[in-house]
C-alpha angles and dihedrals in degrees: 000000000000091000093057120098126274113245122215103223097212092044088051091053091046095050099048129068120258099271134213088254091058090047088053090054089047092051093052093047091045091055091048090053091044091055090044089057093046095049094042094052097038094088092058092053094049093043096095089052091051090053091052100041098042096034096231133147121251092247088063088063094066095087095048092043091052099036094087089047091057088050091047091053097048093039091056096042094052097035095056098066090039092055090050089053106031102029138265099257102055094045093046093053092045092051092052090052091051097051093041095053094042094048091049091050090049089069089069096052113138097198144003094272094057092045091050093052093048092046088055091054090046088054093053090059094043092049092054095044101054101056093042091052090050092046098048092046093048090052091057094048130099113238095245093057103032099105093041094051096043093047090049089051092046090055084078090075099060091035090054090048092048092047088051090056095050092043092047091052087060101033100048098056090045105035107010132251094290091069090066091059093044090056091045091053099043098054097058092050091054090048091055089069090058093046093052091054104038114019114102129202116257111272092213089053090050092052093046091052097042096244117177111292090229091065093049091047092049092053096045092046088064087063094045131350092228088081091075089075094058118113096188142000134229134180141222122225139178103279120306119351119193104226091200093064121096120238091256092048090055092054092047096040122122088252093058109022100095092046090047093053093047091049090050092049095047094047091045092054092045090056091048085063096040098050095037086058104036095045100039108025095084090052095042093048091048090052089048089062108274122126116255093251094047091046090054093048094048091048090053089066090067099068090034087071091074092093088087089075091082092064090043090054091055090050091047091054091053105034139025104311098201093054094046092054092042090057089051091054092048092052089045090061091054095047095047089052089053093055089069091058099046102064094104093065119051092202094051090042093056090046093049093046092048093047091049090048093051093051099038097044091043090056094043095045089053095056097080089055090053091050095044090054094044097059131059121239093264092061103021097101092049094042096051093041095049092050090051093041099047089042090057089069084067088061089051090048091048092053093051092039093063091044090054094045090051090049088054089052097245112174123247089258092045093054093053092045090058092045090052091064089072090065091056092052092049090051092052092047093057092046088054090050090050090051092055095042105031095163101039115093139132094279093055103057093120117088141142121340112273116234090244123112132169116206 
C-alpha cells in the first residue's frame, strides 16, 4: 500500500465524529479515574472508625492518611517515563491490578503499620493509573473537544470520592470500615478483565514509536473505515519537536521548563486544598459538634462538586485555558475561607462546602487537560505524570499541614483560612504560565508536521 496516501493522525481525529470506539475508551478511562477517586478518598472516610477501633489519637493518623499520597507521587513520577517508553496500555492495566490488589488486602490489616504499608502500595498503583488514563484519552481526542472530554473524564475522580463518602456512611455502620476497602479493591480487579479485552494502545504513541502500520490502521479504522486506505501515518505537534530528545529532556527543556514548574506548583497547591479537606473535614466537623454520620455526609459534598469541570472544559476549548483555570483557583480560595465561618449553620455549611468543592475540583480536574495540551507526544506521558506526581506532595503537605495547625490549636476558621492561601498561589502560578506562553492553550495543540512517518 505504498502508493496510498499518508494520513495525519491528528487531522484524522479532528475530521471525523467522536465514534463509539472513542466513547468506549472514554468509558474505560472514566471508570479507572472513578475508582482512583474512591480508593484515594476511602481512608479519610474510615479515619474516625480507625480512631475508635484502634484507640489512637488523630495525630497518629497522619502517616496512614499520607501513605497513599507518597505512593501516588512516586507511582506517577516513575510511571510517566515508563509509559513514554513501554506504552500507555500495558502500564495502565498493570497499575489497575496493583491498586486493586493492595486496596483489597488493606481490608485485612491488623494494625496501623500494616495499613500504612498497604496504603503506600495502593498509592503506587493509583499514581501510575491516573496520568496514563489522561494521556491515552487525550491522544484519542480531536483538538476542538480535548479539554471538554478530559475534564468530563476527570470528573470521575471527585465523583468517586463523593460516592465513597455516601457509601461509607451506609457501609460502616452496617458492615464496618473494612467493607469500604473490600469494595474499593474488588471493583478494579473486575475492570481489568474489560481492559484486557477492549483497551487499545494510543495511536499517537504507535506513530511516535514507529509501530507497524497495520496496527495503527486497525485502530483508526475502528473510528472510521476510511483509515483502511492509508499507506502511512504522520503526526502534528506543537511547533518543532527534537526527536533526539528523551521524554524527560522534553519536559525539562528551555521551551517547556517554566510552564512545567508553574503546572507543578498549581497542581501542588490544589492538592493541598483537596487533601486537607477530604482527609480532615470529617474529623474537624465532628470536633466542631456534628455527629460522625452527619460530618461524613457533609464532607461528601466537597468532592461531589467536581461536576463543574465539564463546563470549565467547554470554556477552555473556546477561550484562554490558563486564565479560565486561574479564575477557578482564585474563587476557590474565597470559598474555602468561607467554610470556616459557616459551621454554626448546617444549611450554610453544606452550601459553602459544595461551592468550594465545585470551584476547587473544577480547577483541579482541568489541570490534566492543560498539561496534556502543553506537551508534545514524545513527552506527554512524562509531562502529565510528573505534574500529577509532584502535585501529590501537595496532598501530603496538606495532610500534615492540618495536623500541625490542629496541634497548634488553630480554630476551625483559622485552619480553613490558612488552607485558602494555597488557592491564591495556584491562581498566580497559572497567570505566570500564561504570561510566558500567551498563545499556547488547549485549543492550539496542533502545529507543524512532525518529521515522523510510519510506512
